[in-house]
C-alpha positions as CSV (number, residue, x, y, z in Angstrom):
1,M,18.1,-23.7,11.5
2,R,18.6,-20.5,9.5
3,R,16.2,-19.3,6.7
4,W,16.3,-16.9,4.2
5,K,13.5,-15.8,2.0
6,F,13.6,-13.0,-0.8
7,T,11.6,-12.0,-4.0
8,I,12.4,-11.5,-7.3
9,E,9.7,-9.7,-9.3
10,G,8.9,-9.7,-12.5
11,I,7.3,-12.4,-15.5
12,P,9.7,-15.4,-13.7
13,R,11.4,-16.5,-16.1
14,T,12.8,-19.7,-17.5
15,K,16.6,-21.3,-18.3
16,G,16.5,-20.9,-21.8
17,R,18.6,-23.2,-23.3
18,P,22.3,-22.0,-24.9
19,K,23.0,-20.3,-28.1
20,L,26.0,-20.6,-30.6
21,G,28.6,-18.2,-31.8
22,A,28.3,-16.4,-34.1
23,S,31.0,-18.5,-35.7
24,G,29.1,-21.3,-36.3
25,K,29.9,-24.8,-34.4
26,A,32.4,-25.9,-37.6
27,A,34.3,-22.3,-38.0
28,G,35.1,-24.3,-34.0
29,G,32.0,-21.7,-32.2
30,H,31.5,-21.8,-28.2
31,H,27.9,-21.7,-26.8
32,Y,26.6,-18.6,-24.2
33,T,24.1,-18.3,-22.3
34,P,21.4,-15.9,-23.8
35,D,21.1,-12.2,-22.2
36,E,17.8,-12.5,-21.2
37,T,18.4,-15.5,-18.8
38,S,21.4,-14.4,-17.0
39,E,20.4,-10.5,-16.8
40,Y,17.1,-12.9,-14.7
41,E,20.1,-14.9,-13.2
42,G,21.9,-11.7,-12.1
43,L,18.4,-10.3,-10.2
44,V,18.2,-13.4,-8.0
45,G,21.8,-13.3,-7.3
46,G,22.0,-10.2,-5.9
47,A,17.8,-11.4,-3.7
48,A,19.9,-14.3,-2.0
49,M,22.7,-11.8,-2.1
50,E,20.6,-8.7,-0.5
51,A,18.4,-11.4,2.0
52,G,22.4,-12.5,2.9
53,L,21.6,-16.5,1.7
54,L,24.7,-17.7,3.3
55,I,25.2,-22.1,3.2
56,G,28.2,-22.5,1.8
57,N,28.9,-26.5,1.6
58,G,25.8,-27.0,4.0
59,Q,23.1,-28.3,3.0
60,C,19.8,-26.9,1.8
61,D,16.3,-27.3,1.2
62,V,14.4,-24.7,-1.6
63,V,11.3,-23.8,-2.1
64,L,9.4,-21.8,-4.5
65,E,5.8,-19.7,-5.0
66,V,5.4,-19.1,-8.1
67,W,3.4,-16.1,-10.0
68,L,2.9,-16.2,-13.4
69,R,1.0,-13.3,-15.9
70,P,-2.2,-14.6,-17.2
71,S,-2.7,-13.5,-21.1
72,R,-5.9,-15.3,-21.7
73,V,-8.6,-17.6,-19.9
74,S,-9.4,-20.6,-21.5
75,E,-12.7,-21.2,-22.8
76,S,-12.6,-25.3,-22.7
77,E,-11.6,-24.7,-19.1
78,D,-12.3,-20.7,-17.9
79,R,-8.8,-20.0,-15.6
80,P,-6.7,-18.3,-16.3
81,R,-3.3,-20.0,-18.9
82,S,0.3,-18.0,-19.5
83,R,1.4,-17.2,-22.5
84,Q,4.4,-18.9,-22.5
85,R,5.0,-22.1,-21.2
86,K,7.1,-22.3,-18.1
87,D,8.3,-26.1,-16.5
88,P,8.6,-26.0,-13.3
89,D,12.0,-27.8,-13.2
90,N,13.0,-25.4,-16.2
91,V,11.4,-22.1,-13.5
92,S,13.8,-23.7,-10.7
93,K,17.0,-24.7,-12.5
94,V,17.1,-20.4,-13.3
95,I,16.8,-19.1,-9.4
96,N,19.1,-21.9,-8.4
97,D,21.9,-20.8,-11.5
98,G,21.1,-17.3,-10.2
99,M,22.0,-17.8,-6.6
100,L,25.4,-19.5,-7.6
101,K,25.7,-15.9,-9.0
102,A,25.3,-14.5,-5.4
103,G,29.2,-16.2,-4.5
104,S,30.1,-20.0,-3.5
105,G,29.3,-18.6,0.2
106,A,25.9,-18.1,-0.5
107,L,25.3,-21.9,-2.2
108,A,28.5,-23.9,-3.2
109,D,27.0,-25.4,-6.2
110,D,23.2,-26.2,-7.1
111,S,23.9,-30.5,-7.0
112,F,21.7,-33.3,-4.6
113,D,25.1,-32.8,-1.8
114,H,24.1,-29.3,-1.3
115,I,19.9,-28.7,-2.5
116,R,18.5,-31.6,-0.4
117,N,14.3,-30.8,-1.3
118,L,13.8,-28.7,-3.6
119,L,9.8,-27.7,-4.5
120,V,8.3,-25.7,-7.4
121,I,5.0,-24.2,-6.1
122,R,2.6,-22.8,-9.2
123,R,0.8,-20.4,-6.7
124,G,-1.7,-18.7,-9.4
125,Y,-1.7,-15.9,-11.5
126,T,-1.4,-11.8,-11.0
127,R,-1.6,-9.1,-12.8
128,R,0.2,-6.9,-10.8
129,L,2.8,-8.3,-9.2
130,P,4.1,-11.9,-11.3
131,R,7.0,-13.1,-9.2
132,V,8.4,-15.8,-8.0
133,E,8.9,-16.3,-4.2
134,A,12.0,-18.3,-2.8
135,T,12.7,-20.1,0.1
136,V,16.0,-21.7,1.8
137,I,16.0,-23.6,4.6
138,E,19.9,-25.0,5.8
139,V,19.7,-28.2,6.5
140,L,21.8,-29.4,10.0
141,A,22.5,-33.3,10.4
142,D,23.5,-35.1,7.6
143,A,21.6,-36.5,5.5
144,S,24.0,-39.2,3.9
145,N,24.1,-41.6,5.1
146,L,20.6,-43.9,4.5
147,E,21.8,-45.9,6.7
148,D,20.9,-43.8,10.2
149,A,18.1,-42.4,8.0
150,P,14.6,-42.2,9.1
151,E,11.8,-45.0,8.7
152,P,9.7,-43.3,5.8
153,Q,6.2,-41.5,7.0
154,P,3.5,-41.5,5.3
155,F,3.5,-37.7,2.6
156,F,5.1,-35.1,4.0
157,G,5.9,-37.2,7.5
158,A,9.3,-38.1,5.7
159,A,10.1,-33.5,5.5
160,P,11.0,-31.3,8.3
161,P,8.2,-29.5,10.0
162,E,9.6,-26.4,8.3
163,L,8.7,-27.4,4.8
164,V,5.3,-29.9,5.4
165,E,3.6,-26.9,7.0
166,V,4.5,-24.8,3.3
167,L,3.7,-28.5,1.5
168,E,0.5,-28.8,3.6
169,A,-0.2,-24.8,3.5
170,A,0.2,-24.7,-0.9
171,A,-2.1,-28.4,-0.6
172,R,-4.8,-27.2,1.5
173,A,-4.8,-24.1,-0.8
174,A,-4.7,-26.6,-4.5
175,G,-7.6,-28.2,-2.4
176,W,-6.6,-31.3,-0.7
177,R,-7.9,-31.4,2.4
178,P,-6.2,-34.6,5.0
179,A,-8.1,-38.1,5.3
180,T,-6.6,-40.8,7.9
181,G,-3.5,-42.4,7.2
182,G,-1.8,-40.0,6.6
183,V,-3.3,-39.6,3.1
184,W,-4.3,-36.0,0.9
185,V,-7.5,-36.4,-1.2
186,R,-9.6,-33.9,-2.7
C-alpha cells in the first residue's frame, strides 16, 4: 500500500461557482471556472506531481487536514472564526479537481470509482501558515463487491488501519475519548 503526502500552502480555497462568459446567456455565452479557483487547482496539481502521486485508475482514500486563517474571535464563544465560510465539501472539491490537473496517471477521476473514502479535518486556525495537508492512501483490495465485504465494525473499525490512525488522532484532538464497545464520547 502506497501513501503520498503533500501540502498546499496559503489560505485554503473553496471551489468557486462557475461564471457566465461576457457574451451573456441569451447570446449563447459559456461558463468558465473563476481564475482564483483555476490558480489554486494548479497549485494543488503541482504539489501532487511533486509528491509523485500515482493512483491512475486505482482506488484511494483521501484525508485533507485544513488549517484556516482566523479573522476575528467571536465574543459569545471566545474562539477564532474565519471571515470566509469554508464548506468542507467545497474545500475537498477544489483539492480533488486540482489532483486531476496533475494528470490521469495521478488520479483518473474524482468519482466513487477512484476515491473510496474522503475525510476533511479542520485542524485549527493559524495566522502564520494556513494550509491544507493532503494524504492519499492507495487501496489495493477491490471493495466494489459488497458480498465479499467484511461486516461493519463500530465507528472507525471498518476503515483501513492507516485511516483509523488519522481518524483517532483527529477525534482525540477534538476532545473525544474511546469508551467500551468501540464508542467514542466527549
